[in-house]
C-alpha positions, 0 to 999 in steps of 0.5 A, a space after each residue: 500500500 502506498 499513500 501520499 500525505 500533504 498538509 499546509 494548514 500551518 506555516 510548514 508544508 508537511 509532505 510524506 510517503 507511506 510505502 508498505 510500512 515505511 514512512 518518508 517525510 519532508 517538511 518545508 517552511 514555504 512562506 508565500 511560495 507554496 503554490 509554486 513549490 508544492 508540485 515540484 516538492 511532491 515530485 521530488 519526494 515521490 521520486 526520492 521514495 523510488 516511486 512514480 505518482 501513478 504508483 500511489 494508492 491513496 491521497 491523504 490531506 490535512 483539511 485544517 482549520 488553519 491557513 486559508 491559503 495553505 488549505 486551499 492550495 493543498 486541497 486543490 492539488 489533492 483533488 487534481 491528483 485524485 481526479 486524474 488518477 482515479 484514486 480515493 482521498 482521505 481527508 483529516 483535520 489538522 487538529 487530529 493530526 497534531 493530537 495523534 503525535 501525543 501518546 500520553 494515555 492519562 492526559 487530555 490532549 489539546 492541539 491549538 492552532 493560531 487563528 489570527 485576530 487573537 483567536 485559537 483553533 482547538 479541540 480536545 482528545 483522549 487516548 483510549 485502548 491505544 486509539 485517539 478519541 475526539 471529545 469536543 467539536 472543532 472550535 474557534 475560541 477567544 483567549 478568554 473562552 479558551 482559558 476558561 474551557 481548558 482543564 488542568 490535566 491537559 497537554 497543549 501543543 501546536 503553533 499557538 503555543 508560541 503566542 500564548 504560552 506565558 498566558 496559558 501558564 498564568 491562567 491554567 494551572 497544572 497544564 503541560 505545554 509541549 515544545 516546538 517539535 510538536 507544533 506542526 503536523 508530521 507525516 508519521 503522525 498522520 499514518 495512524 489516522 489514515 490507516 484507520 480510515 482506510 480500514 473503515 473505508 472512510 474515503 472522499 473523492 475530488 468532488 466531496 473533499 472540503 476544508 474545515 473553516 471555522 470562521 463565520 461565513 461573513 469572514 469567508 470568500 463567497 461566490 457571487 
């Protein structure tokens, strides 16, 4: 089984290949050059794994929430590959991907992504019987709401830690804040979730995959 993973919901492009139990991954901070770099980066990583793009059985992508531009570029790319090669898509929330990197079975896992405008994308997870369970909806919260809702036995990770760490430690007692190794999606953290979706045949196609937008509709781009 061969799977291509892509996520660009944060400032880092996460790209990986799963090839019969081996994972090859590549992470790149693209800035505003994502659109021009994504196709050539996919080609290089696929070839470095000794494959051609036509060898891929499944395409997996992060759906956000996160960078508006990053989500749209990644999903458009995955849609094009899926449609051209007639291969299924597995779409996974970027919050799920971040949470899957934490193996602590005793704590609540709370990934947090900077949503700009002093807002935070987040959700709450728990591991049970080695599986990651989501306990709350994907949320867009103000600082005040976030501090009020997060419980003391939580592990926090994600790029919003860089902005809110001091305030988090001041306002929420007993939390654990992870370092920057846990702030961005990694391909090896996607595999647990992707393989589970494949096992349960939870697929999407080029017409059904959509990004996860949590901002109100008036803050989104609408078609005339």
